C-alpha positions in Angstrom: -26.4 -9.3 -19.3 -28.3 -12.4 -20.4 -30.8 -13.6 -18.1 -32.7 -17.3 -18.9 -31.3 -16.9 -22.7 -32.6 -13.3 -23.0 -30.8 -10.1 -23.3 -32.1 -7.8 -20.5 -29.4 -5.2 -20.6 -26.3 -4.1 -23.1 -23.9 -1.5 -23.4 -20.4 -0.3 -22.4 -19.2 -2.5 -19.4 -18.0 0.0 -17.2 -21.3 1.7 -17.5 -23.5 -1.2 -17.1 -21.2 -1.8 -13.7 -21.4 1.7 -12.4 -24.9 2.3 -12.7 -27.1 -1.0 -14.1 -30.6 -0.4 -15.2 -32.0 -3.5 -15.1 -32.8 -5.5 -11.5 -30.7 -8.6 -13.1 -27.5 -6.6 -13.8 -27.8 -4.7 -10.3 -28.2 -8.2 -8.6 -25.3 -9.5 -10.2 -23.0 -6.8 -9.7 -24.3 -6.6 -5.8 -23.4 -10.4 -5.6 -19.7 -9.6 -5.9 -17.9 -10.1 -2.6 -15.9 -7.3 -1.5 -12.6 -8.3 0.2 -12.8 -7.9 3.7 -16.5 -7.5 3.7 -19.7 -9.5 4.7 -20.8 -11.8 2.2 -23.6 -10.7 -0.1 -27.1 -11.2 1.1 -29.7 -12.4 -1.2 -32.4 -10.0 -1.9 -35.9 -10.2 -3.6 -37.7 -13.3 -4.6 -36.0 -16.6 -4.7 -37.7 -18.6 -7.4 -35.2 -20.5 -9.3 -37.0 -20.7 -12.7 -37.5 -18.1 -15.0 -41.2 -16.8 -15.6 -42.6 -18.5 -18.5 -44.3 -15.4 -19.7 -43.6 -11.7 -19.8 -40.2 -10.5 -18.1 -38.2 -13.9 -17.5 -36.6 -12.1 -14.1 -40.1 -10.7 -12.6 -40.4 -13.9 -10.2 -37.3 -13.2 -8.7 -37.5 -9.3 -9.2 -37.7 -7.1 -6.3 -39.2 -4.2 -8.2 -41.6 -6.5 -10.3 -45.1 -5.0 -10.6 -48.1 -6.1 -12.6 -46.9 -4.5 -16.0 -44.0 -7.1 -15.8 -46.4 -9.7 -16.7 -45.8 -8.5 -20.3 -42.6 -9.1 -21.8 -40.3 -5.6 -21.9 -39.3 -4.6 -25.3 -35.9 -3.3 -25.4 -35.4 0.1 -25.5 -32.9 2.7 -25.5 -31.8 4.6 -22.3 -28.8 6.8 -22.4 -26.8 5.0 -24.9 -27.7 1.1 -23.7 -30.3 -1.1 -24.6 -32.7 -2.4 -21.4 -35.7 -4.3 -21.3 -37.4 -3.5 -18.3 -40.3 -1.8 -17.5 -38.9 -0.1 -14.7 -35.3 1.0 -15.8 -35.7 4.5 -14.8 -36.8 3.4 -11.2 -33.9 1.1 -11.0 -31.4 3.9 -12.4 -33.1 6.2 -9.7 -32.6 3.4 -6.6 
């Protein structure tokens, strides 16, 4: 998945959609309307521009913490690459 021109999560498509490890991937998956269901509701912050420093998604991320002001390096997490300081927390949520 790309956000603001930066890869935030990559791996097997089925795995990313089943259990996203980056908040942006989760937000994309949750934004897909369900047939016969209620429209998806926006969650988290709504700033339209990516952050100029640190994690580009941090201004919109509902899980952002102070550490997100530093750009996360992509790291291996169970067969996928994730650029998020809180990837384990996202998976646990």
